[in-house]
C-alpha positions, 0 to 999 in steps of 0.5 A: 229218252230216259229210263225211270230208275226202278228200270235201271236194269234195262240199260246195257251201257254208258252209265258215265256222263260222257254217253252222248248216243242212245241205243233203244232196242224194243223187243217182245219175249214171244217174238222169233224176231226179237229173239234173234236180235238180242242173240246176236247182239248178247253173245256177239256185238255187246262185247265190242260195245263194252270194249269200244263204246261204253264211254259213249253209247248207252243201250236200252232194252225196251220191253214191248208187249205185243197184246194179240200174243196173250202170253207176252204180258205175263213174261214181261211181268216177268222181266219186271219182277226180275228187274225189281228184285235184281236189276243186274241179272235182268240180261241174264234173265232175258237170255234165258226167256228168249232160249225158252221162248217156244215154251211160252207160245200159244199153243203151249200156254193155252191150256194152263191157268194165268198163276201155273204159267207165272209158275214157270216163269219164276222157275226160269227166272230163278235157274237164270238169276239165283233168286228164289222162285218164291220172290219172283213168284210172289210179285206175279201171283194173281189172287184168286178171291176179291179184296176186302173192297171186293174188287176183282180186277186186283192185278199183280204186285208188278202190274204198275210197272208194267203200266209204266213200261206201256205208257213210255213205249206209247210215247214213241209210237213204237208197233212192231218188234224189234224196232230200233231207236237211235237218239230218238229216232227210229232206226229202220236201216237195223233188221232183226238179221243183221250179223256181228259184222254188219253191227260192228259196221253201223256202230263204226260209223254212227258212234263217234 
C-alpha cells in the first residue's frame, strides 16, 4: 500500500523506482512487543537492509493505535507531529519514544492531564530530533475553551493526520501489534522475537 506524501517519514528504505517489495511494520508505541521488534530492526537489521536491499525493498512503519491503551493515541499524535515538522527524524524519534515507553503506560499517565502528557512527549521529541518543544507541543495542545462557534470537540492540529492513519490501517484489517505485512499480505512467520539472524535469513529468502 502506498504512503500519503505527508507521511513519507514512515518510509525507511527503498526510495528508488526499482523497489519491488514492500514490508509494512505495524507498531504501537506503548506495546512492549512492538518495542522489541523495532529495537531489533533499528539497531541490528536496518544496516543490512540499507547495504543489501535498499534498491528493491521499502520498509514502512505504520503507526497502529491500540485504543485499549488510552495513551496510545497521544503517543501516535506525537509521532504525527514529528512527521509534520521533521519527517527525516521520525525514526530517531520513534527510537527515543520506545526507549521511554514505560513513562507513557497507563499507571504513569492516569493522574495527569492530557496536555501535560503532550508536554512530556514534546520533550522526548525535542531531545531526539532537535525540534523545539514549543513547536511540537503547539501541534498537540488541546484548547481548554470552546471555539467561537461553541464547538467542544476541537482536537488538535494533527487530529486529521491521525484520522488518515487510522483509516489506512483499517483497510488492511490489522488488529494486534506488531503485525508485518509483506507485499500486501500479512506475514505471520515474522514475530517480535525474531533475532538479527532470523531477520537476515528471512530477507535473503524473500527479497529477490
